[in-house]
N, C-alpha and C positions, 0 to 999 in steps of 0.2 A: 534570587540569582540560585539555584538550585546546586547542590551537592552531591557526588559518586563518590560511593566507598572504594571502589575499587577503578578508577580513573585510566583510560585508556589513552597513548599520544595518537595525534593525529598525523596520518603521512608518515614521511621521515624523518619525523624530529627526534628519533632515540639515536639516532646514526648521524646528527648533525651537530648535536651540541658541543661546544667548546666552554673551558673555564678558564676564568681570570682569578689566579691564586693571589687577589688582593683583598684580604681580610681586614675591615676597621671595625667591627664587633659592635655596630649597628644595633639597634633594639629589633630590626623588622626584616623578613625578606618577603618581597611581594611577587608573584608568579604572574606572568599576565601576556596574551599573546592574541593572535586573531588568526583567522582563515575565512577565506573570501574566495569566491568562484563567480566567474561573468561567463556569458557569454557572446561572441562577436559574429556577425557573419562575415569580416572579412579584417587582417589583420590591421588593427587600430593602436596610434598610439595613445600613451595612457602616462599620466602622472598621478602618484600616490604621495600622501602626506600621511604616511603611517610610521614616521620614525620617531622614537624618543627624543623628548627635545635634547638640544647638545647641552643644555643645563644639567642635563641628568644621566648625560653619557657616563662618566664617572663613578656612577652609583650601579652600572649594569655589571653583576656578578655572573651571570654564566648567559649565552643566548645562541639562538641558531642564527645561522645567514639569515637572510631573506629567501625563503624558499619559493621559487615558481615553477609550475606545472602545466604545460610543458615548459624545459629549462630554456628561457633566453637570456640574452645580457642584459643588466638594469647599468643604470649609472645614478649617482648621485651629486646632487646639487643645492644650495641654498637660496632660498628665495628673497624678497626684498625684505621680509619681516623675521629673518632669521632661522625660518624651518628648515627640516630637512627636507626634502623632497627626492623621489625616486621616479625616472624616466625609463621607460622600456615601451617595448611592442607588443601587444596582446595578439596572440597569433587567431587565424579562425578557429571556430570551435569553443570549447570549455578550455577556460583557462584560471588558474587557482595561484593564491598569492599567500602565503602562512609565515609568521614569526613567532618564536617563543623565546621566552626570557626570564629570568629573577633577576629584581633589582634590590638595594639595597635602601632602606628608607629609617628615618628618625623615631618614626611611630608618634610623632608629633601631630597634633592637631593644626588645622590652619590658623597662623597668626592672628592673634587678636590685639589691637592698639585703639582703645577707646580714644585715647589723647589724640589720635592722628589729628591733624589740621588740613582742611583744604589749603591750597596754594593759589595764589592770585594768577592769572592767565600771564600778567607779565612777568614772573618769576618761574615760570615752567621752563623746563629743558625743551629745546629745539625739536628733539626725538617723539617728544611727547605730544604734540600739538597737532599731530594727525588724527588723534582719539578723543578731540574734541569737535570734530566735524561729523556730519552726518555721512550715512554708507550705505550702501543698497539696502540693507535690511533695519539699519537702524535711521529713520525719516526725525532727523531731529526739528523740522520744521513743522511737521503736524502735531507734535506732543510737546512743543517749548510750552506751550501757555497752559497747559494742564501741570506741566511739571511745576511752574512755578506758582500754580493757584496750589498745588496740594504739599509742595516742600521748600517754598521758599520763604517761609516764616518759623522753620523749624533752624536751630542749631546746627552750624556749618561744621564739615568735618565728618567723622565718623558717623556721629549721631544721625547725621541726614543722609549719609548712603545707606545705613543699617535702615533707615525708614523708606526708604527706596525699596530697598528689598524686602522689608516685608509686607509693600503694598504689592508688590507683584507676584511674591508667593501667595498670598492670599486671593489676588485680582485672578490668577491662571488656574485653571483645573490641568492636572497633568493626566496623561494617555497615550500610548504609544498609535493608537487608532487616530489621535488628532494628527500626525504629522502629515505635514505639506510643504514641498520645497519652497514655493514661493510665499510663504506666508511673513509679513513684515510685523517689525514691533508696533505699528500702528494696528494693524489688522488684528494681531494677537490680542491687543488692549479692549478692541471692540468685540472678538469673537469670545475672548475670556477662557479658552484653552488652547493648548499646546504641548509640545515636549520639552527637554531641556533646553534647545537652542533658543525657542519662543519664548522662555523665562529670562536667559541672559539677554537676547536682543533686546527686550522690552527692558530691563533694567539699564542695562549700557546706553540706551537712548535717554532715559531719564536723569540718568548722571551725566551725559555729554549736554543736555538740557542747562542742566545749573553749573555748568564750566566746569564739570570734573572729568577727567581723563580716565576713560574707561575701555576696556578691549577685550575682546573676545578669544576664549581659551577653549580646546577638547582636550582630551586625553581619558587615562582610565581612572575610574574609579571602584573598587571595588567596595563589598559590605563588610568593611572593616570596624569594627567598634561600634556596628549598630545591627537592628533586627535584618536578617535574611530579607533580599526582596526574590519573592515567588517568581517574577518575572524574567525570562531570560537576560543573561548581561550583555550590555551596549556600551559603546563609548559615550562618553560622558560630556557634557558642556557647561560652562562656567562663566565668569568675569573677574578681571583683574581689575583695580582701581586703585588711580595714583593719588597719594595722600601723603603730605609730609617728606616728599621727596623718594618715595619707594611704592612699588606695587603690591597691593593687597589681594588676598583673593575673597572673595565675595561668592556663593552659591544660590540663585535665588530659586531655584529649585528645591532644594532640601532644607537650605536657611537655617545652617548650625555647622559649626567647626567641622570638619571630617579628617580622616586620617588614611594617609596612603595615595594622594592624588599623584599621580605621574604624567605631565604634560606630553601631550605631542607636539600642539602648534599653537601659535597665537596670532592674531589678525584684526581688522577693524570691525569683520562680522564673519560669516558662516561662509561667505562669495570668496574669501581668501583662505580657506584652511578646508576647502574639502577634501573627504579622505581619500576618493579617486575622482580624477576628472579626467575624462575621456574624450578624444576628438574625434567623435563616430559614435554611431549609435551602439548600445551595450543593456543585456539582460543580466540583473542580477540573480544568479541560483544557488548561492550559499552564503551566510553571513554568520560568523561563530566567534565571539569575543570573550576572553576569560581574564579575569583578574581578581586574583584573593591572596590571603597571607599564606607564606609555605610554613610549613610546620619544621621547626629544628632547622639543620642545615641539609635536608637532604634534597635531593634532585629527582625525584620519583616522575614518572610520565606526569602529565598536567592534566589536569581536569580542565575541559577546554570548551565548556558551555553546550549549547544545545542548540540543534540544529535549525536554523530560522532562516525562513526563504521572504525576505522583504521587498519593497519597492526602492529601487535606486533614488528616491526623496530621502530617504533616511542616510543616504551617503554625501549629500550636498552640504 
């Protein structure tokens, strides 16, 4: 992720910001947002899953309204997984959607609990059972034998999950050029390449094969506390695993505890949490994401990423 010494705000951000004056003195401020443009041949209904998750809404210190150009009415609702969804009709032609915010963060890395144990299926809460089952991109039936062969003899609990994450991290090679919207966990395992969603799908599938509930997560993850990635900033995907009665974060792509994750959405796999879902054809013409530590308590215009034209598969 590159940085700019003299960042410029996208569009109307500077005039649309408003301030929440609730300061709790937490350790870090994270600047984040996106600017996306699509081209539609005709008016097209769209659902976006780009809202900061309800679990982090209280941490938003400043934000824009979600800006659309041309301006259209939008409406929020909550899906079956508790994610914030926004529905609107994108008019024919170029349509842009933009958001910019500052979020307060503890500055702590992902929680590690090496003593966390696996729970017997009979003791799992009802709402967790669905995350044991196969799904569109997580074919447990294809990988069950492999999972038990590789991980069945290992100590249960955190150690087994970490072994799965280590395996996936070493098995797959990461590269944006490897992105393919139809790739499943079994295909990723066979092809040995992918993007962050493929790493997450494969690890989720192997966990489920071992009767460990696991779910897919996407959100913001900046280069905070780690060397800067020279690639353009993007949304990130990781997984959460249910151990000892709570969900823990694991990141098969990076395979290390990280600072500054901000969740957007959770689901069984990427099918449940597409960034944009259009009910008609569209072409993605602009895709920018930014997320970085905000210095001090200043709300300067954001560094908002680098122009990046990508295929729609990266939004799935």
